C-alpha positions as CSV (number, residue, x, y, z in Angstrom):
1,X,57.8,0.5,-36.8
2,X,56.8,3.8,-35.2
3,X,59.4,5.5,-33.1
4,X,58.7,7.9,-30.2
5,X,61.4,10.3,-29.3
6,X,62.3,11.5,-25.8
7,X,62.7,15.2,-25.2
8,X,65.8,16.5,-27.0
9,X,66.4,19.7,-28.8
10,X,68.0,20.8,-32.1
11,X,70.2,23.6,-33.2
12,X,67.1,25.8,-32.8
13,X,66.3,27.7,-29.7
14,X,64.4,25.6,-27.1
15,X,60.6,26.0,-27.5
16,X,58.8,28.5,-25.4
17,X,57.5,27.4,-22.0
18,X,54.0,27.4,-23.3
19,X,54.9,25.1,-26.2
20,X,56.8,22.8,-23.8
21,X,53.7,22.7,-21.5
22,X,51.3,21.9,-24.4
23,X,53.6,19.1,-25.7
24,X,53.9,17.6,-22.2
25,X,50.2,17.6,-21.8
26,X,49.8,16.1,-25.3
27,X,52.3,13.3,-24.4
28,X,50.2,12.6,-21.3
29,X,47.0,12.4,-23.3
30,X,48.6,10.2,-25.9
31,X,49.8,7.8,-23.2
32,X,46.3,7.7,-21.8
33,X,44.9,6.8,-25.2
34,X,43.0,10.0,-25.9
35,X,44.3,10.5,-29.4
36,X,41.9,13.3,-30.4
37,X,42.8,15.4,-27.4
38,X,46.5,14.7,-27.8
39,X,46.3,15.8,-31.4
40,X,44.7,19.1,-30.5
41,X,47.4,19.7,-27.8
42,X,50.3,18.9,-30.2
43,X,48.8,21.3,-32.8
44,X,48.7,24.0,-30.1
45,X,52.3,23.3,-29.3
46,X,53.5,23.6,-33.0
47,X,51.4,26.8,-33.4
48,X,53.4,28.3,-30.5
49,X,56.7,26.9,-31.8
50,X,56.6,26.1,-35.6
51,X,60.1,24.6,-35.4
52,X,59.3,22.2,-32.5
53,X,60.4,19.0,-34.4
54,X,59.5,16.6,-31.5
55,X,56.0,18.0,-31.3
56,X,55.6,17.6,-35.1
57,X,56.8,14.0,-34.8
58,X,54.4,13.1,-32.1
59,X,51.6,14.9,-33.8
60,X,52.3,12.6,-36.8
61,X,51.9,9.6,-34.7
62,X,48.4,10.6,-33.7
63,X,47.5,10.7,-37.4
64,X,49.2,7.4,-38.1
65,X,47.1,5.8,-35.3
66,X,43.9,6.7,-37.3
67,X,45.3,5.9,-40.7
68,X,45.5,9.6,-41.8
69,X,48.7,9.1,-43.8
70,X,48.7,12.4,-45.7
71,X,48.4,14.4,-42.5
72,X,51.1,12.3,-40.9
73,X,53.5,12.8,-43.8
74,X,52.9,16.5,-43.7
75,X,53.7,16.7,-40.0
76,X,56.8,14.5,-40.4
77,X,58.0,16.7,-43.3
78,X,57.8,19.7,-40.9
79,X,59.7,17.7,-38.3
80,X,62.7,16.7,-40.5
81,X,62.9,20.2,-42.0
82,X,63.1,21.7,-38.5
83,X,65.6,19.1,-37.3
84,X,67.2,17.0,-40.1
85,X,69.0,15.0,-37.4
86,X,65.8,13.8,-35.7
87,X,66.2,10.1,-36.5
88,X,62.8,9.2,-35.0
89,X,61.0,11.4,-37.5
90,X,62.8,9.8,-40.4
91,X,61.9,6.3,-39.1
92,X,58.2,7.3,-38.8
93,X,58.3,8.9,-42.2
94,X,59.5,5.5,-43.6
95,X,56.5,3.9,-41.9
96,X,54.2,6.2,-43.8
97,X,56.0,5.3,-47.1
98,X,55.7,1.6,-46.3
99,X,52.0,1.9,-45.5
100,X,51.5,3.4,-48.9
101,X,53.6,0.7,-50.6
102,X,56.5,2.9,-51.5
103,X,59.5,0.8,-50.4
104,X,62.0,2.9,-52.3
105,X,61.1,6.1,-50.4
106,X,60.9,4.1,-47.1
107,X,64.5,2.9,-47.6
108,X,65.7,6.4,-48.3
109,X,64.1,7.7,-45.1
110,X,65.6,4.9,-43.1
111,X,69.0,5.6,-44.6
112,X,68.5,9.3,-43.5
113,X,67.6,8.1,-40.0
114,X,70.9,6.1,-39.8
115,X,72.9,9.0,-41.1
116,X,71.3,11.1,-38.3
117,X,71.9,8.5,-35.7
118,X,74.0,5.4,-36.6
119,X,73.0,3.9,-33.2
120,X,69.3,4.0,-33.9
121,X,68.1,0.4,-33.3
122,X,64.6,1.3,-34.7
123,X,66.1,2.5,-38.0
124,X,68.5,-0.5,-38.2
125,X,65.8,-3.1,-37.5
126,X,63.2,-1.5,-39.7
127,X,65.7,-1.2,-42.6
128,X,66.6,-4.9,-42.2
129,X,62.9,-5.8,-42.1
130,X,62.3,-3.8,-45.3
131,X,65.1,-5.2,-47.3
132,X,64.3,-8.7,-46.0
133,X,60.8,-8.4,-47.3
134,X,62.2,-7.5,-50.7
135,X,64.4,-10.7,-50.8
136,X,67.6,-8.9,-50.0
137,X,68.4,-11.4,-47.3
138,X,72.2,-10.8,-47.1
139,X,71.8,-7.1,-46.6
140,X,69.1,-7.8,-44.0
141,X,71.4,-10.1,-42.2
142,X,74.1,-7.4,-42.0
143,X,71.6,-4.9,-40.5
144,X,70.2,-7.3,-37.9
145,X,73.7,-8.4,-36.9
146,X,74.8,-4.7,-36.5
147,X,71.7,-4.1,-34.3
148,X,72.3,-7.2,-32.2
149,X,75.8,-6.1,-31.5
150,X,74.2,-3.1,-29.7
151,X,71.4,-5.1,-28.1
152,X,72.4,-8.8,-27.9
153,X,69.4,-9.7,-25.8
154,X,66.7,-8.3,-28.1
155,X,64.4,-11.2,-29.0
156,X,62.8,-9.4,-31.9
157,X,66.2,-8.8,-33.5
158,X,67.1,-12.5,-33.0
159,X,63.9,-13.5,-34.7
160,X,64.5,-11.2,-37.6
161,X,68.1,-12.4,-38.0
162,X,66.8,-16.0,-38.2
163,X,64.3,-14.9,-40.8
164,X,67.1,-13.4,-43.0
165,X,69.2,-16.6,-42.6
166,X,66.2,-18.8,-43.4
167,X,65.6,-16.8,-46.5
168,X,69.1,-17.7,-47.6
169,X,68.4,-21.4,-46.9
170,X,70.8,-21.4,-43.9
171,X,68.4,-23.3,-41.7
172,X,71.0,-24.7,-39.2
173,X,72.4,-21.3,-38.6
174,X,68.9,-19.8,-38.1
175,X,68.1,-22.5,-35.6
176,X,71.3,-21.8,-33.8
177,X,70.3,-18.2,-33.4
178,X,67.0,-19.2,-32.0
179,X,67.7,-22.3,-30.0
180,X,69.1,-20.7,-26.8
181,X,65.8,-19.4,-25.4
182,X,64.9,-17.9,-22.0
183,X,62.6,-19.8,-19.7
184,X,59.7,-17.6,-20.8
185,X,60.5,-16.7,-24.5
186,X,58.6,-14.0,-26.3
187,X,55.9,-15.3,-28.8
188,X,58.0,-14.0,-31.7
189,X,60.9,-16.2,-30.8
190,X,58.6,-19.2,-30.4
191,X,57.1,-18.5,-33.8
192,X,60.4,-18.1,-35.5
193,X,61.9,-21.3,-34.0
194,X,59.0,-23.6,-34.6
195,X,58.4,-22.4,-38.2
196,X,62.1,-22.8,-39.0
197,X,62.1,-26.4,-37.6
198,X,59.8,-27.4,-40.4
199,X,62.5,-26.6,-42.9
200,X,65.2,-28.5,-41.0
201,X,67.0,-31.3,-42.9
202,X,67.3,-34.7,-41.1
203,X,65.3,-33.8,-38.0
204,X,63.0,-36.4,-36.7
205,X,59.2,-35.5,-36.9
206,X,58.8,-36.6,-33.3
207,X,61.4,-34.1,-32.1
208,X,59.6,-31.3,-34.1
209,X,56.3,-32.3,-32.6
210,X,57.8,-32.4,-29.1
211,X,59.2,-28.9,-29.5
212,X,55.7,-27.6,-30.6
213,X,54.2,-29.2,-27.5
214,X,56.8,-27.7,-25.2
215,X,56.8,-24.2,-26.5
216,X,53.3,-23.6,-27.7
217,X,52.1,-24.4,-24.2
218,X,53.8,-21.2,-23.1
219,X,51.5,-19.0,-25.2
220,X,48.8,-19.1,-22.6
221,X,46.1,-21.3,-21.0
222,X,42.6,-20.8,-19.9
223,X,40.0,-22.8,-17.9
224,X,37.0,-20.9,-19.2
225,X,34.1,-22.9,-20.4
226,X,32.5,-21.6,-23.6
227,X,29.2,-23.5,-24.0
228,X,28.1,-24.7,-27.4
229,X,25.0,-22.7,-28.3
230,X,22.0,-24.8,-29.2
231,X,20.9,-25.0,-32.8
232,X,17.4,-26.3,-32.6
233,X,16.2,-23.6,-35.0
234,X,18.6,-25.0,-37.6
235,X,20.6,-21.7,-37.8
236,X,23.9,-21.7,-39.7
237,X,27.1,-22.5,-37.9
238,X,29.0,-19.3,-37.0
239,X,32.5,-20.0,-38.3
240,X,35.2,-17.5,-37.6
241,X,38.4,-17.5,-39.7
242,X,41.4,-15.8,-38.1
243,X,44.4,-14.8,-40.2
244,X,46.8,-12.0,-41.0
245,X,47.0,-13.3,-44.6
246,X,43.7,-12.2,-46.1
247,X,45.6,-10.0,-48.6
248,X,47.8,-10.9,-51.5
249,X,49.1,-14.2,-50.0
250,X,48.9,-17.8,-50.9
251,X,46.6,-18.6,-47.9
252,X,44.1,-16.1,-49.2
253,X,44.3,-17.5,-52.7
254,X,43.3,-21.0,-51.4
255,X,40.8,-19.6,-48.9
256,X,38.8,-17.1,-50.9
257,X,37.2,-19.7,-53.3
258,X,36.1,-21.7,-50.3
259,X,34.5,-18.7,-48.7
260,X,32.7,-18.0,-51.9
261,X,31.5,-21.6,-52.2
262,X,30.2,-21.9,-48.6
263,X,26.5,-22.7,-48.3
264,X,25.1,-19.6,-46.6
265,X,22.3,-21.7,-45.1
266,X,24.9,-23.9,-43.4
267,X,27.8,-21.5,-42.5
268,X,27.8,-17.9,-41.5
269,X,31.3,-16.6,-42.2
270,X,33.1,-14.3,-39.8
271,X,36.6,-13.1,-40.8
272,X,39.0,-11.7,-38.3
273,X,41.8,-9.9,-40.1
274,X,45.0,-9.9,-38.0
275,X,47.0,-8.0,-40.6
276,X,47.2,-4.2,-41.2
277,X,47.5,-3.8,-44.9
278,X,44.5,-3.9,-47.2
279,X,44.8,-4.6,-50.9
280,X,42.5,-5.8,-53.8
281,X,42.8,-9.4,-52.5
282,X,41.7,-8.3,-49.1
283,X,38.6,-6.7,-50.6
284,X,37.8,-9.9,-52.5
285,X,38.1,-12.0,-49.4
286,X,36.0,-9.5,-47.3
287,X,33.2,-9.6,-49.9
288,X,32.5,-13.2,-48.9
289,X,32.2,-12.6,-45.2
290,X,29.0,-12.0,-43.3
291,X,31.0,-10.2,-40.6
292,X,34.5,-8.7,-41.0
293,X,36.5,-7.4,-38.1
294,X,40.0,-5.9,-38.2
295,X,41.9,-7.1,-35.2
296,X,45.4,-6.4,-36.3
297,X,45.7,-3.3,-34.1
298,X,44.0,-4.9,-31.1
299,X,45.9,-6.4,-28.2
300,X,45.0,-9.9,-27.1
301,X,42.7,-8.8,-24.3
302,X,40.6,-6.5,-26.6
303,X,40.6,-9.1,-29.5
304,X,39.5,-11.8,-27.1
305,X,36.6,-9.8,-25.9
306,X,35.5,-8.8,-29.4
307,X,35.6,-12.3,-30.8
308,X,34.0,-14.0,-27.8
309,X,31.1,-11.4,-28.1
310,X,30.3,-12.8,-31.6
311,X,29.5,-16.2,-30.0
312,X,31.1,-18.3,-32.6
313,X,30.5,-22.0,-32.9
314,X,33.9,-22.7,-34.4
315,X,37.1,-20.6,-34.7
316,X,39.5,-21.6,-37.4
317,X,43.2,-20.6,-37.2
318,X,44.8,-20.2,-40.7
319,X,48.3,-19.3,-39.6
320,X,49.9,-21.7,-37.2
321,X,53.3,-20.4,-36.2
322,X,53.6,-18.0,-39.1
323,X,53.9,-14.2,-39.1
324,X,50.9,-12.3,-37.7
325,X,49.4,-15.4,-36.0
326,X,47.0,-14.9,-33.0
327,X,47.5,-18.3,-31.4
328,X,47.6,-16.7,-27.9
329,X,43.9,-16.0,-28.5
330,X,43.2,-19.6,-29.3
331,X,45.2,-20.6,-26.3
332,X,42.7,-18.7,-24.1
333,X,39.8,-20.1,-26.2
334,X,37.7,-17.8,-28.4
335,X,35.1,-20.4,-29.4
336,X,33.8,-23.7,-28.0
337,X,35.3,-25.5,-30.9
338,X,38.7,-24.5,-32.3
339,X,40.5,-25.9,-35.4
340,X,43.6,-25.1,-37.4
341,X,43.7,-25.4,-41.1
342,X,45.6,-24.5,-44.3
343,X,48.4,-22.1,-43.3
344,X,50.8,-24.3,-41.4
345,X,52.2,-27.7,-42.1
346,X,52.4,-29.0,-38.6
347,X,50.6,-29.2,-35.2
348,X,50.2,-25.9,-33.4
349,X,50.9,-27.6,-30.1
350,X,48.3,-25.3,-28.5
351,X,46.4,-27.4,-25.8
352,X,43.1,-25.6,-26.6
353,X,43.3,-26.3,-30.3
354,X,40.8,-29.1,-30.7
355,X,41.1,-30.2,-34.3
356,X,43.4,-30.1,-37.3
357,X,42.0,-30.3,-40.8
358,X,44.1,-32.5,-43.1
359,X,43.6,-35.6,-45.4
360,X,44.7,-39.2,-45.6
361,X,47.4,-38.6,-48.1
362,X,49.2,-35.9,-46.1
363,X,48.6,-37.6,-42.8
364,X,48.0,-41.3,-43.3
365,X,45.8,-42.8,-40.5
366,X,47.8,-44.5,-37.8
367,X,51.0,-42.7,-38.6
368,X,50.4,-39.0,-37.8
369,X,48.3,-38.9,-34.6
370,X,51.2,-39.0,-32.2
371,X,52.7,-35.9,-34.0
372,X,49.7,-33.7,-33.2
373,X,48.1,-32.2,-30.1
374,X,45.0,-31.8,-32.1
375,X,42.6,-34.5,-33.2
376,X,43.0,-35.0,-36.9
377,X,40.0,-34.6,-39.2
378,X,40.8,-36.0,-42.6
379,X,38.7,-34.4,-45.4
380,X,37.8,-37.0,-48.1
381,X,38.3,-34.4,-50.9
382,X,41.8,-33.3,-49.7
383,X,42.8,-30.6,-47.3
384,X,42.8,-27.8,-49.9
385,X,41.6,-27.1,-53.4
386,X,43.4,-25.0,-56.0
387,X,41.6,-22.4,-58.1
388,X,43.8,-21.1,-60.9
389,X,44.1,-17.3,-61.0
390,X,42.9,-15.3,-63.9
391,X,46.4,-14.0,-64.5
392,X,47.6,-17.5,-65.7
393,X,48.7,-17.3,-69.3
394,X,48.2,-20.0,-71.9
395,X,50.3,-23.2,-71.7
396,X,53.5,-22.8,-73.8
397,X,55.2,-25.4,-76.0
398,X,57.7,-27.7,-74.2
399,X,61.1,-26.0,-74.1
400,X,63.0,-29.1,-75.1
401,X,61.7,-28.7,-78.6
402,X,63.7,-25.5,-79.2
403,X,66.6,-26.1,-76.8
404,X,67.4,-29.7,-77.7
405,X,67.6,-30.7,-74.0
406,X,65.3,-31.2,-71.1
407,X,65.2,-28.5,-68.4
408,X,64.2,-29.5,-64.9
409,X,63.1,-26.7,-62.6
410,X,62.0,-25.6,-59.1
411,X,60.5,-22.2,-58.2
412,X,60.2,-22.8,-54.4
413,X,61.2,-20.7,-51.4
414,X,65.0,-20.8,-50.9
415,X,64.4,-22.0,-47.3
416,X,63.0,-25.3,-48.8
417,X,66.1,-26.0,-50.8
418,X,67.9,-28.3,-48.3
419,X,71.1,-30.2,-48.8
420,X,69.0,-33.4,-49.2
421,X,67.0,-31.6,-51.9
422,X,70.1,-30.4,-53.8
423,X,71.6,-33.9,-53.6
424,X,68.4,-35.3,-55.1
425,X,68.6,-32.8,-57.9
426,X,72.2,-33.6,-58.5
427,X,71.3,-37.2,-58.9
428,X,68.6,-36.3,-61.4
429,X,71.0,-34.4,-63.6
430,X,73.6,-37.2,-63.4
431,X,71.0,-39.6,-64.6
432,X,69.8,-37.4,-67.5
433,X,72.8,-36.4,-69.7
434,X,72.6,-33.0,-71.3
435,X,69.8,-31.8,-69.1
436,X,69.8,-28.5,-67.2
437,X,68.3,-27.3,-63.9
438,X,66.6,-23.9,-63.5
439,X,66.1,-22.7,-59.9
440,X,64.1,-19.5,-59.5
441,X,63.7,-18.1,-56.0
442,X,63.5,-14.8,-54.2
443,X,66.9,-13.6,-53.2
444,X,68.8,-15.4,-55.9
445,X,68.9,-12.2,-58.0
446,X,71.7,-11.1,-55.6
447,X,75.0,-12.3,-57.1
448,X,76.4,-13.1,-53.6
449,X,73.4,-15.4,-52.9
450,X,73.7,-17.0,-56.4
451,X,77.4,-17.7,-55.7
452,X,76.6,-19.3,-52.4
453,X,73.8,-21.4,-53.9
454,X,76.1,-22.7,-56.7
455,X,78.7,-23.6,-54.1
456,X,76.1,-25.5,-52.0
457,X,75.0,-27.4,-55.1
458,X,78.5,-28.4,-55.9
459,X,79.1,-29.5,-52.3
460,X,76.1,-31.9,-52.6
461,X,77.4,-33.5,-55.8
462,X,75.8,-31.2,-58.4
463,X,77.4,-29.7,-61.5
464,X,77.0,-25.9,-61.1
465,X,77.8,-25.5,-64.8
466,X,74.4,-27.1,-65.5
467,X,72.6,-24.8,-63.2
468,X,70.6,-21.8,-64.2
469,X,69.7,-19.4,-61.4
470,X,67.0,-16.7,-61.5
471,X,65.6,-14.3,-59.0
472,X,62.2,-13.2,-57.9
473,X,59.5,-12.3,-60.5
474,X,57.6,-9.3,-59.0
475,X,54.8,-9.6,-61.5
476,X,52.6,-12.7,-61.0
477,X,51.8,-13.3,-64.7
478,X,55.5,-13.0,-65.5
479,X,56.2,-15.6,-62.8
480,X,53.8,-18.0,-64.3
481,X,55.2,-17.5,-67.8
482,X,58.6,-18.8,-66.5
483,X,57.0,-22.3,-66.4
484,X,57.5,-22.1,-70.2
485,X,61.2,-22.6,-69.5
486,X,61.0,-26.0,-67.7
487,X,59.9,-29.4,-68.9
488,X,59.8,-31.2,-65.5
489,X,59.3,-29.6,-62.1
490,X,61.3,-31.1,-59.1
491,X,59.6,-30.7,-55.7
492,X,61.6,-29.6,-52.7
493,X,62.3,-31.8,-49.7
494,X,61.7,-32.2,-46.8
495,X,59.4,-29.1,-47.0
496,X,57.2,-29.7,-50.1
497,X,55.9,-27.0,-52.3
498,X,52.2,-26.3,-52.4
499,X,51.3,-23.4,-54.6
500,X,54.3,-24.0,-56.9
501,X,53.2,-27.6,-57.5
502,X,49.7,-26.5,-58.4
503,X,51.0,-23.8,-60.6
504,X,53.4,-26.2,-62.4
505,X,50.6,-28.6,-63.1
506,X,48.3,-25.9,-64.4
507,X,51.1,-24.7,-66.7
508,X,51.4,-28.2,-68.2
509,X,54.5,-29.2,-66.3
510,X,54.7,-32.6,-64.5
511,X,56.0,-32.6,-60.9
512,X,58.1,-35.2,-59.1
513,X,58.0,-35.4,-55.3
514,X,59.5,-37.5,-52.6
515,X,57.1,-38.8,-49.9
516,X,58.3,-38.3,-46.4
517,X,56.9,-39.2,-43.0
518,X,55.3,-36.0,-41.8
519,X,52.7,-33.6,-43.3
520,X,55.3,-31.1,-44.3
521,X,56.9,-33.7,-46.6
522,X,53.7,-35.3,-47.8
523,X,51.8,-32.3,-49.2
524,X,53.1,-33.2,-52.7
525,X,51.6,-36.7,-52.2
526,X,48.2,-35.2,-51.6
527,X,48.4,-32.8,-54.5
528,X,49.5,-35.4,-57.1
529,X,47.2,-38.1,-55.9
530,X,44.2,-35.8,-56.4
531,X,45.5,-34.4,-59.7
532,X,45.5,-38.0,-61.0
533,X,49.2,-38.6,-61.1
534,X,50.3,-40.7,-58.1
535,X,52.9,-42.3,-60.3
536,X,55.0,-39.1,-59.9
537,X,55.4,-39.7,-56.1
538,X,58.7,-41.3,-55.2
539,X,59.2,-43.5,-52.2
540,X,63.0,-43.0,-51.8
541,X,65.9,-41.1,-53.4
542,X,66.5,-43.7,-56.2
543,X,62.8,-43.7,-57.0
544,X,62.9,-39.9,-57.3
545,X,65.8,-40.0,-59.7
546,X,64.2,-42.8,-61.7
547,X,60.8,-41.0,-62.1
548,X,62.4,-37.7,-63.1
549,X,64.8,-39.3,-65.5
550,X,61.9,-41.4,-66.9
551,X,59.8,-38.3,-67.6
552,X,62.8,-36.6,-69.3
553,X,63.5,-39.6,-71.5
554,X,60.0,-39.8,-73.0
555,X,59.7,-36.7,-75.1
556,X,56.4,-37.7,-76.7
557,X,54.8,-38.2,-73.2
558,X,56.3,-34.8,-72.1
559,X,54.6,-33.1,-75.0
560,X,51.3,-34.8,-74.3
561,X,51.5,-33.7,-70.6
562,X,52.0,-30.2,-71.8
563,X,48.8,-30.3,-73.8
564,X,46.7,-32.4,-71.4
565,X,47.6,-31.5,-67.8
566,X,45.5,-28.3,-67.6
567,X,42.4,-30.1,-68.7
568,X,43.1,-33.0,-66.3
569,X,43.6,-30.6,-63.4
570,X,40.4,-28.8,-64.2
571,X,38.4,-32.0,-64.0
572,X,40.3,-33.4,-61.0
573,X,39.5,-33.4,-57.2
574,X,42.4,-30.9,-56.7
575,X,40.4,-28.1,-58.2
576,X,36.9,-29.1,-56.9
577,X,36.3,-26.2,-54.6
578,X,32.6,-26.9,-54.1
579,X,33.4,-30.4,-53.0
580,X,35.9,-29.1,-50.5
581,X,33.4,-26.5,-49.2
582,X,30.8,-29.2,-48.6
583,X,33.4,-31.4,-46.9
584,X,34.5,-28.6,-44.6
585,X,30.9,-27.9,-43.7
586,X,30.3,-31.5,-42.8
587,X,33.5,-31.6,-40.8
588,X,32.5,-28.5,-38.9
589,X,29.1,-30.0,-38.0
590,X,30.8,-33.2,-36.9
591,X,33.3,-31.2,-34.7
592,X,30.5,-29.4,-33.0
593,X,28.6,-32.6,-32.3
594,X,31.7,-34.3,-31.0
595,X,32.6,-31.5,-28.6
596,X,28.9,-31.3,-27.5
597,X,29.0,-35.0,-26.7
598,X,32.1,-34.5,-24.6
599,X,30.3,-32.0,-22.5
600,X,33.1,-29.5,-21.9
601,X,35.0,-26.9,-23.9
602,X,37.4,-25.7,-21.3
603,X,41.1,-25.7,-21.9
604,X,41.9,-27.0,-18.4
């Protein structure tokens, strides 16, 4: 989000020839990558011309490159005081605020940038990205459309617009924005399109798999052989996990307990953090790694060299086609054995990705192989394990006791709330007189988004008068407390919930899911089977309605579930992290043996 500014001048007199010369030299040094020398030259320039806003701006960038945020902010304050109309400095100041987690200040700085230069694409795009991350998807859409009107061919803006549309549940429109790709699309467009396909309603899994094969093959190929290192000494396997989501993110929540449970005599853990923001969760994840490397700021060539130098036995992608992924590294092969796991509900389509870790519930044998470019490795304990977080409050009494009616609910991502899903829920309400439905999702705090959602629900046969809508809960404990407001959770379809299903069960709320014919629509099958409640898995629409209505009608059983579900979950395979860690370790050893027996680890 940093913005370099070409040479322009303000209302002040032009800088002296000496200051101009020092800035010119500093720019040359910065372009050459000599940050320290560039910084010294910029400081000399501003010493000669204290109102030289462009030099202050570029000096700030040298500080930002080394994470010196206080110094960067000071330099940028000088820049905007000297030239309030310098949009680039306001954009960069917003980046400092964002890095410090101050979204309010960042938005104010970006607004100042647009006031200074309404045509600033950087300010418009960054503001759209900022408000999109906050769940203000309609505002984000407006910013991205305005930017695209200026630069209609910009791939990044198209990807961002699709993200804003996806956040509103407008999946068909998002796909329309992304579908017309150039012959050699940028990785960001590929990522946005393939990820969005997973949410699409009524699209055949074979088509989705075919698109993954077609486009992921463009991320790069390599014919390098990486030999499997001998292990006659019985040394641990060197396993490298690659992800941008080692911070406060659901992937990290599922991964961290596994890293803690790994047998250090079997696995040596390497973590390659492709993100750029560290938080308390990042620190917890890092504490379980033997080796930690920050690769978020590295280009592919540098990261490839760094990771290959570690001589991993296995590299594990945790992202698939989600934000911050480093699939181009896997496409060029960073380890003799490569696998994808946990963070993406589909094939990567990358030819060099050897294996995909899953289970027999989410990917039944004989039905899923053709949908994947990877060989499927089905873990007997399930493809993930849930470890409840310490913030979880105690289970509350069932709300039907005080309200006199059953409340169904779903707290999933709005992108998962397809028309098929809403029609299912409409059927559940129709079959359960007097019941209500609570939908809580990021973005629905916007009255415009709520109105659109209610209209969609009505168009799919639902009664919007029986619909309660709630927005995002910024506090995690407060989010979990909202499960006290629902008696029965209704899973989304075709893209199932994962964390939300686990959370509902932990908070004493039964969950109804509809089994589909691809991993993305069978996650709920896996979770409920291992939680000990396969009877809550529906085989078709009528079955979904029947199960949900049946749960609602048996108030005594609902009360019992409220009391017993947490204990059942604690004793179930779904929370057995140790078992999952051992299964992963066995799977890793088996993958290495299989690849060794094949005799080649090239990507061809």
